[in-house]
N, CA, C and O atoms as a Tinker XYZ file with bonds, in Angstrom:
   276  protein
     1  N     12.945000  -63.674000  -58.422000    73     2
     2  CA    14.097000  -64.475000  -57.672000    64     1     3
     3  C     13.811000  -64.239000  -56.395000    63     2     4     5
     4  O     13.678000  -65.289000  -55.766000    81     3
     5  N     13.612000  -62.939000  -55.544000    73     3     6
     6  CA    13.175000  -62.906000  -54.219000    64     5     7
     7  C     12.041000  -63.234000  -53.910000    63     6     8     9
     8  O     11.776000  -63.335000  -52.712000    81     7
     9  N     11.059000  -63.491000  -54.883000    73     7    10
    10  CA     9.900000  -64.302000  -54.227000    64     9    11
    11  C     10.423000  -65.518000  -53.830000    63    10    12    13
    12  O     10.445000  -65.811000  -52.634000    81    11
    13  N     11.004000  -66.536000  -54.994000    73    11    14
    14  CA    11.605000  -67.883000  -54.742000    64    13    15
    15  C     12.199000  -68.218000  -53.316000    63    14    16    17
    16  O     12.119000  -69.319000  -52.771000    81    15
    17  N     12.825000  -67.058000  -52.785000    73    15    18
    18  CA    13.799000  -67.328000  -51.451000    64    17    19
    19  C     13.046000  -67.205000  -50.475000    63    18    20    21
    20  O     13.270000  -67.834000  -49.441000    81    19
    21  N     11.563000  -66.026000  -50.649000    73    19    22
    22  CA    11.006000  -66.166000  -49.361000    64    21    23
    23  C     10.224000  -67.199000  -49.236000    63    22    24    25
    24  O     10.144000  -67.654000  -48.095000    81    23
    25  N      9.429000  -67.872000  -50.319000    73    23    26
    26  CA     8.815000  -69.118000  -50.362000    64    25    27
    27  C      9.913000  -70.297000  -49.578000    63    26    28    29
    28  O      9.589000  -71.109000  -48.711000    81    27
    29  N     10.972000  -70.141000  -50.047000    73    27    30
    30  CA    12.184000  -71.130000  -49.442000    64    29    31
    31  C     12.065000  -71.055000  -48.472000    63    30    32    33
    32  O     11.523000  -71.969000  -47.850000    81    31
    33  N     12.552000  -69.826000  -47.805000    73    31    34
    34  CA    12.724000  -69.623000  -46.018000    64    33    35
    35  C     11.423000  -69.919000  -45.335000    63    34    36    37
    36  O     11.357000  -70.633000  -44.334000    81    35
    37  N     10.423000  -69.366000  -45.887000    73    35    38
    38  CA     9.134000  -69.854000  -45.328000    64    37    39
    39  C      8.708000  -71.240000  -44.933000    63    38    40    41
    40  O      8.103000  -71.594000  -43.921000    81    39
    41  N      9.126000  -71.908000  -45.886000    73    39    42
    42  CA     9.092000  -73.715000  -45.474000    64    41    43
    43  C      9.777000  -74.166000  -44.530000    63    42    44    45
    44  O      9.404000  -75.156000  -43.902000    81    43
    45  N     11.214000  -73.342000  -44.185000    73    43    46
    46  CA    12.140000  -73.981000  -43.111000    64    45    47
    47  C     11.401000  -73.537000  -41.694000    63    46    48    49
    48  O     11.738000  -74.105000  -40.655000    81    47
    49  N     10.422000  -72.543000  -41.684000    73    47    50
    50  CA    10.335000  -72.438000  -40.384000    64    49    51
    51  C      9.162000  -73.229000  -39.568000    63    50    52    53
    52  O      8.341000  -73.762000  -40.316000    81    51
    53  N      8.919000  -73.412000  -38.077000    73    51    54
    54  CA     8.157000  -74.037000  -37.129000    64    53    55
    55  C      6.857000  -73.933000  -37.852000    63    54    56    57
    56  O      6.832000  -73.027000  -38.685000    81    55
    57  N      5.532000  -74.799000  -37.706000    73    55    58
    58  CA     4.526000  -74.991000  -38.252000    64    57    59
    59  C      4.027000  -73.437000  -37.500000    63    58    60    61
    60  O      4.701000  -72.825000  -36.671000    81    59
    61  N      2.599000  -72.989000  -38.070000    73    59    62
    62  CA     1.945000  -72.055000  -37.642000    64    61    63
    63  C      1.018000  -72.771000  -36.612000    63    62    64    65
    64  O      0.290000  -73.700000  -36.963000    81    63
    65  N      1.059000  -72.383000  -35.535000    73    63    66
    66  CA    -0.151000  -72.480000  -34.396000    64    65    67
    67  C     -1.521000  -71.836000  -34.749000    63    66    68    69
    68  O     -1.628000  -70.709000  -35.231000    81    67
    69  N     -2.274000  -72.438000  -34.539000    73    67    70
    70  CA    -3.776000  -71.939000  -34.472000    64    69    71
    71  C     -4.138000  -71.591000  -33.048000    63    70    72    73
    72  O     -4.678000  -70.486000  -33.055000    81    71
    73  N     -4.054000  -72.104000  -31.800000    73    71    74
    74  CA    -4.038000  -71.372000  -30.716000    64    73    75
    75  C     -3.119000  -72.248000  -29.720000    63    74    76    77
    76  O     -2.561000  -73.259000  -30.146000    81    75
    77  N     -2.977000  -71.822000  -28.358000    73    75    78
    78  CA    -1.765000  -72.128000  -27.661000    64    77    79
    79  C     -2.050000  -73.380000  -27.176000    63    78    80    81
    80  O     -3.195000  -73.669000  -26.828000    81    79
    81  N     -0.876000  -74.375000  -27.097000    73    79    82
    82  CA    -0.819000  -75.354000  -26.740000    64    81    83
    83  C     -1.043000  -75.758000  -25.057000    63    82    84    85
    84  O     -0.646000  -75.209000  -24.030000    81    83
    85  N     -1.894000  -77.014000  -25.312000    73    83    86
    86  CA    -2.211000  -77.182000  -23.688000    64    85    87
    87  C     -1.755000  -78.734000  -22.986000    63    86    88    89
    88  O     -2.101000  -79.839000  -23.405000    81    87
    89  N     -0.987000  -78.473000  -21.949000    73    87    90
    90  CA    -0.607000  -79.918000  -21.145000    64    89    91
    91  C     -1.468000  -80.015000  -20.601000    63    90    92    93
    92  O     -2.060000  -79.179000  -19.919000    81    91
    93  N     -1.817000  -81.641000  -20.922000    73    91    94
    94  CA    -2.604000  -82.429000  -20.724000    64    93    95
    95  C     -2.247000  -83.208000  -18.990000    63    94    96    97
    96  O     -1.261000  -82.850000  -18.346000    81    95
    97  N     -3.045000  -84.068000  -18.568000    73    95    98
    98  CA    -3.138000  -84.449000  -17.052000    64    97    99
    99  C     -1.512000  -85.384000  -17.196000    63    98   100   101
   100  O     -0.574000  -85.223000  -16.416000    81    99
   101  N     -1.515000  -86.450000  -18.510000    73    99   102
   102  CA    -0.598000  -86.916000  -18.069000    64   101   103
   103  C      0.852000  -86.760000  -18.724000    63   102   104   105
   104  O      1.608000  -87.679000  -19.038000    81   103
   105  N      1.142000  -84.903000  -18.905000    73   103   106
   106  CA     2.139000  -84.645000  -19.184000    64   105   107
   107  C      2.513000  -84.344000  -20.307000    63   106   108   109
   108  O      3.424000  -83.576000  -20.618000    81   107
   109  N      1.625000  -85.110000  -21.149000    73   107   110
   110  CA     1.940000  -84.631000  -22.491000    64   109   111
   111  C      1.207000  -83.501000  -23.213000    63   110   112   113
   112  O      0.097000  -83.174000  -22.795000    81   111
   113  N      1.823000  -82.790000  -24.419000    73   111   114
   114  CA     1.249000  -81.656000  -24.988000    64   113   115
   115  C      0.407000  -81.997000  -25.939000    63   114   116   117
   116  O      0.536000  -83.010000  -26.625000    81   115
   117  N     -0.534000  -81.152000  -26.043000    73   115   118
   118  CA    -1.733000  -80.954000  -27.454000    64   117   119
   119  C     -1.401000  -79.906000  -27.801000    63   118   120   121
   120  O     -1.610000  -78.866000  -27.177000    81   119
   121  N     -0.658000  -80.036000  -29.165000    73   119   122
   122  CA    -0.451000  -78.921000  -29.961000    64   121   123
   123  C     -1.673000  -78.363000  -31.058000    63   122   124   125
   124  O     -2.179000  -79.241000  -31.757000    81   123
   125  N     -2.070000  -77.225000  -31.203000    73   123   126
   126  CA    -2.787000  -76.950000  -32.527000    64   125   127
   127  C     -2.343000  -76.424000  -33.443000    63   126   128   129
   128  O     -1.921000  -75.274000  -33.326000    81   127
   129  N     -2.291000  -77.134000  -34.731000    73   127   130
   130  CA    -1.428000  -76.193000  -35.674000    64   129   131
   131  C     -2.672000  -75.920000  -36.585000    63   130   132   133
   132  O     -3.785000  -76.419000  -36.421000    81   131
   133  N     -2.298000  -75.035000  -37.588000    73   131   134
   134  CA    -3.087000  -74.371000  -38.715000    64   133   135
   135  C     -3.405000  -75.748000  -39.390000    63   134   136   137
   136  O     -4.557000  -76.172000  -39.474000    81   135
   137  N     -2.272000  -76.442000  -39.880000    73   135   138
   138  CA    -2.657000  -77.642000  -40.990000    64   137   139
   139  C     -3.720000  -78.817000  -40.494000    63   138   140   141
   140  O     -4.434000  -79.524000  -41.205000    81   139
   141  N     -3.599000  -78.800000  -39.074000    73   139   142
   142  CA    -4.373000  -79.653000  -38.717000    64   141   143
   143  C     -5.689000  -79.481000  -37.909000    63   142   144   145
   144  O     -6.136000  -80.230000  -37.040000    81   143
   145  N     -6.243000  -78.245000  -38.425000    73   143   146
   146  CA    -7.589000  -77.667000  -38.099000    64   145   147
   147  C     -8.630000  -77.908000  -38.763000    63   146   148   149
   148  O     -8.437000  -77.748000  -39.968000    81   147
   149  N     -9.797000  -78.268000  -38.463000    73   147   150
   150  CA   -10.683000  -78.692000  -39.521000    64   149   151
   151  C    -11.202000  -77.365000  -40.405000    63   150   152   153
   152  O    -10.918000  -76.281000  -39.896000    81   151
   153  N    -11.754000  -77.342000  -41.366000    73   151   154
   154  CA   -11.549000  -76.131000  -42.342000    64   153   155
   155  C    -12.767000  -75.678000  -41.891000    63   154   156   157
   156  O    -12.830000  -74.467000  -42.101000    81   155
   157  N    -13.746000  -76.093000  -41.376000    73   155   158
   158  CA   -14.971000  -75.017000  -41.181000    64   157   159
   159  C    -14.588000  -74.263000  -39.884000    63   158   160   161
   160  O    -15.071000  -73.176000  -39.569000    81   159
   161  N    -13.491000  -75.085000  -39.023000    73   159   162
   162  CA   -13.041000  -73.995000  -37.706000    64   161   163
   163  C    -12.326000  -72.987000  -38.214000    63   162   164   165
   164  O    -12.543000  -71.833000  -37.842000    81   163
   165  N    -11.350000  -73.293000  -39.157000    73   163   166
   166  CA   -10.661000  -71.972000  -39.680000    64   165   167
   167  C    -11.514000  -70.820000  -40.216000    63   166   168   169
   168  O    -11.292000  -69.616000  -40.083000    81   167
   169  N    -12.627000  -71.471000  -40.904000    73   167   170
   170  CA   -13.313000  -70.100000  -41.608000    64   169   171
   171  C    -14.224000  -69.878000  -40.520000    63   170   172   173
   172  O    -14.500000  -68.684000  -40.409000    81   171
   173  N    -14.794000  -70.638000  -39.666000    73   171   174
   174  CA   -15.599000  -69.736000  -38.560000    64   173   175
   175  C    -14.606000  -68.588000  -37.705000    63   174   176   177
   176  O    -15.060000  -67.512000  -37.317000    81   175
   177  N    -13.411000  -68.950000  -37.523000    73   175   178
   178  CA   -12.624000  -67.800000  -36.997000    64   177   179
   179  C    -11.981000  -67.101000  -37.848000    63   178   180   181
   180  O    -11.305000  -66.202000  -37.346000    81   179
   181  N    -11.945000  -67.222000  -39.276000    73   179   182
   182  CA   -11.438000  -65.950000  -40.104000    64   181   183
   183  C    -12.916000  -64.825000  -40.188000    63   182   184   185
   184  O    -12.869000  -63.595000  -40.161000    81   183
   185  N    -14.304000  -65.790000  -40.306000    73   183   186
   186  CA   -15.208000  -64.623000  -40.222000    64   185   187
   187  C    -15.743000  -63.675000  -38.959000    63   186   188   189
   188  O    -16.551000  -62.753000  -39.067000    81   187
   189  N    -15.231000  -64.032000  -37.995000    73   187   190
   190  CA   -15.178000  -63.596000  -36.405000    64   189   191
   191  C    -14.879000  -62.498000  -36.207000    63   190   192   193
   192  O    -13.674000  -62.263000  -36.293000    81   191
   193  N    -15.646000  -61.546000  -35.918000    73   191   194
   194  CA   -15.227000  -59.945000  -35.861000    64   193   195
   195  C    -14.267000  -59.490000  -34.720000    63   194   196   197
   196  O    -13.775000  -58.375000  -34.548000    81   195
   197  N    -14.110000  -60.716000  -33.928000    73   195   198
   198  CA   -13.358000  -60.594000  -32.333000    64   197   199
   199  C    -11.721000  -61.297000  -33.391000    63   198   200   201
   200  O    -10.586000  -60.995000  -33.020000    81   199
   201  N    -11.869000  -61.842000  -34.147000    73   199   202
   202  CA   -10.146000  -62.428000  -34.792000    64   201   203
   203  C     -9.538000  -61.248000  -35.028000    63   202   204   205
   204  O    -10.031000  -60.331000  -35.686000    81   203
   205  N     -8.132000  -61.244000  -34.338000    73   203   206
   206  CA    -7.109000  -60.256000  -34.723000    64   205   207
   207  C     -6.949000  -60.494000  -36.019000    63   206   208   209
   208  O     -7.141000  -61.554000  -36.613000    81   207
   209  N     -6.418000  -58.980000  -36.640000    73   207   210
   210  CA    -6.127000  -59.242000  -38.123000    64   209   211
   211  C     -4.521000  -60.032000  -38.402000    63   210   212   213
   212  O     -4.243000  -60.491000  -39.510000    81   211
   213  N     -3.519000  -60.101000  -37.179000    73   211   214
   214  CA    -2.692000  -60.903000  -37.587000    64   213   215
   215  C     -2.990000  -62.719000  -37.650000    63   214   216   217
   216  O     -2.452000  -63.642000  -38.262000    81   215
   217  N     -4.028000  -62.628000  -36.760000    73   215   218
   218  CA    -4.531000  -64.111000  -36.916000    64   217   219
   219  C     -4.965000  -64.567000  -38.299000    63   218   220   221
   220  O     -4.532000  -65.398000  -39.097000    81   219
   221  N     -6.373000  -63.385000  -38.279000    73   219   222
   222  CA    -6.632000  -63.590000  -39.732000    64   221   223
   223  C     -6.096000  -63.451000  -40.982000    63   222   224   225
   224  O     -6.838000  -63.591000  -41.954000    81   223
   225  N     -4.727000  -63.155000  -41.153000    73   223   226
   226  CA    -3.603000  -63.116000  -42.489000    64   225   227
   227  C     -3.322000  -64.654000  -42.235000    63   226   228   229
   228  O     -3.607000  -65.430000  -43.146000    81   227
   229  N     -2.821000  -65.112000  -41.145000    73   227   230
   230  CA    -2.493000  -66.537000  -41.088000    64   229   231
   231  C     -3.465000  -67.477000  -40.889000    63   230   232   233
   232  O     -3.071000  -68.597000  -40.565000    81   231
   233  N     -4.740000  -67.278000  -41.014000    73   231   234
   234  CA    -5.663000  -68.053000  -41.469000    64   233   235
   235  C     -5.754000  -67.942000  -43.146000    63   234   236   237
   236  O     -5.785000  -68.935000  -43.873000    81   235
   237  N     -5.784000  -66.804000  -43.541000    73   235   238
   238  CA    -6.144000  -66.553000  -45.023000    64   237   239
   239  C     -5.193000  -67.674000  -45.754000    63   238   240   241
   240  O     -5.506000  -68.561000  -46.548000    81   239
   241  N     -3.761000  -67.271000  -45.131000    73   239   242
   242  CA    -2.673000  -68.089000  -45.954000    64   241   243
   243  C     -2.949000  -69.893000  -45.944000    63   242   244   245
   244  O     -2.721000  -70.697000  -46.848000    81   243
   245  N     -3.492000  -70.115000  -44.629000    73   243   246
   246  CA    -3.748000  -71.330000  -44.931000    64   245   247
   247  C     -4.734000  -72.028000  -45.617000    63   246   248   249
   248  O     -4.705000  -73.196000  -46.006000    81   247
   249  N     -5.757000  -71.053000  -45.742000    73   247   250
   250  CA    -6.821000  -71.495000  -46.559000    64   249   251
   251  C     -6.661000  -71.299000  -48.359000    63   250   252   253
   252  O     -7.302000  -71.943000  -49.190000    81   251
   253  N     -5.768000  -70.378000  -48.608000    73   251   254
   254  CA    -4.957000  -70.627000  -49.546000    64   253   255
   255  C     -4.085000  -71.803000  -49.938000    63   254   256   257
   256  O     -3.883000  -72.070000  -51.122000    81   255
   257  N     -3.614000  -72.446000  -49.027000    73   255   258
   258  CA    -2.752000  -73.591000  -49.149000    64   257   259
   259  C     -3.448000  -74.526000  -49.139000    63   258   260   261
   260  O     -2.848000  -75.592000  -49.273000    81   259
   261  N     -4.878000  -74.598000  -48.995000    73   259   262
   262  CA    -5.703000  -75.177000  -49.307000    64   261   263
   263  C     -6.761000  -75.732000  -50.369000    63   262   264   265
   264  O     -7.505000  -76.683000  -50.608000    81   263
   265  N     -6.278000  -74.369000  -50.890000    73   263   266
   266  CA    -7.438000  -73.678000  -52.339000    64   265   267
   267  C     -8.906000  -73.607000  -51.994000    63   266   268   269
   268  O     -9.797000  -74.126000  -52.666000    81   267
   269  N     -9.100000  -72.807000  -50.710000    73   267   270
   270  CA   -10.342000  -72.540000  -50.168000    64   269   271
   271  C    -10.578000  -71.212000  -50.029000    63   270   272   273
   272  O    -11.648000  -70.761000  -49.619000    81   271
   273  N     -9.301000  -70.324000  -50.462000    73   271   274
   274  CA    -9.765000  -68.702000  -50.131000    64   273   275
   275  C    -10.356000  -68.580000  -51.421000    63   274   276
   276  O    -10.891000  -67.524000  -51.757000    81   275
């Protein structure tokens, strides 16, 4: 029962970011979310030794969602 509640609460959170947002010259924001990051870029970041463990965990979750873990 607890696992179902955790999954339910996790769905209502903001999307996970892959990297910092960037403000363009015209004033619009460019966001980099995990869900829109290409698979190859996620795998490269996951295999990199300099990626923080917290970010690796977020990438691992995204790969599991996509069925690539």
